[in-house]
C-alpha positions in Angstrom: 0.0 0.0 0.0 2.8 2.4 0.8 4.4 1.8 -2.6 1.1 2.4 -4.3 0.6 5.7 -2.5 4.2 6.8 -3.4 3.6 6.0 -7.0 0.2 7.8 -7.0 1.8 10.9 -5.6 4.6 10.8 -8.1 2.2 10.4 -11.0 0.0 13.2 -9.8 3.0 15.5 -9.5 4.2 14.6 -13.0 0.7 15.2 -14.4 0.2 18.5 -12.6 3.6 19.7 -13.8 2.7 18.9 -17.4 -0.9 20.2 -17.3 -0.1 23.8 -18.1 1.8 22.8 -21.2 -1.1 20.7 -22.4 -3.5 23.6 -21.9 -2.2 25.5 -24.9 -2.4 22.6 -27.5 -5.8 23.4 -28.8 -5.0 27.1 -29.2 -1.7 26.4 -30.8 -3.1 24.1 -33.5 -6.0 26.5 -34.2 -4.2 29.7 -34.9 -0.5 29.4 -34.0 0.6 32.1 -36.5 -2.0 34.7 -35.6 -1.3 35.3 -31.9 1.1 35.4 -29.1 1.3 31.9 -27.5 2.3 31.9 -23.8 2.1 28.8 -21.6 2.3 28.9 -17.8 5.2 26.8 -16.7 7.7 26.9 -13.9 11.5 26.6 -14.0 11.7 23.0 -12.7 13.0 20.1 -14.8 9.7 18.3 -15.1 7.7 21.2 -16.5 10.5 22.1 -18.9 10.6 18.5 -20.1 6.9 18.6 -20.7 7.3 21.9 -22.7 10.0 20.3 -24.8 7.9 17.3 -25.5 4.9 19.4 -26.6 6.5 22.2 -28.4 9.8 20.7 -29.5 12.3 23.2 -28.1 13.8 24.8 -25.1 11.4 27.0 -23.2 12.0 30.7 -23.5 10.7 32.6 -20.5 9.0 36.0 -20.9 7.7 38.6 -18.5 4.3 40.2 -18.5 5.8 43.4 -19.7 7.4 41.6 -22.7 4.0 40.1 -23.6 2.2 43.4 -23.3 4.9 45.1 -25.5 4.7 42.4 -28.1 0.9 42.7 -28.1 0.9 46.5 -28.5 3.4 46.3 -31.4 1.5 43.6 -33.2 4.3 41.1 -32.9 3.6 37.4 -33.4 5.6 34.5 -32.1 6.1 31.4 -34.2 6.5 29.2 -31.1 5.1 29.2 -27.6 6.9 31.0 -24.8 6.9 30.2 -21.1 5.7 32.4 -18.2 5.9 31.7 -14.5 2.7 31.8 -12.4 3.7 35.1 -10.8 4.2 36.7 -14.2 0.9 35.2 -15.5 -0.9 36.8 -12.5 0.8 40.2 -13.4 -0.4 39.8 -17.0 -3.9 39.1 -15.9 -4.0 42.1 -13.7 -2.6 44.3 -16.5 -5.1 43.0 -19.0 -8.2 43.1 -16.7 -10.8 45.6 -17.8 -10.8 48.7 -15.6 -14.2 49.8 -14.3 -15.3 53.1 -15.7 -16.8 55.8 -13.6 -19.5 58.1 -14.6 -21.4 60.8 -12.8 -24.1 58.5 -11.7 -21.7 56.1 -9.9 -19.5 58.7 -8.2 -18.7 58.1 -4.6 -20.4 60.3 -2.1 -18.2 62.9 -0.3 -17.2 61.9 3.2 
């Protein structure tokens, strides 16, 4: 039983490390030349091996600022790039729609 539990934990770890790389497969095949492809992956060996298996090359890590600059300039990337979870969170915050204020929703004076 102990060996089975150890094997199950190891398999779950491998699958969870590879899951972010699998998430981009459908998008990559649909329109790989028309967008910027970024996959969330960490800098550990398992995740990088999954990236190489799925995309065929060494992962190139980018920051949220680099993605935003490429998007603003209309740049397209031929192959997917990697982004850490922290940078992905920064990118999501930067791309989140900002609520607009108008006169009817102004805060009352305190």
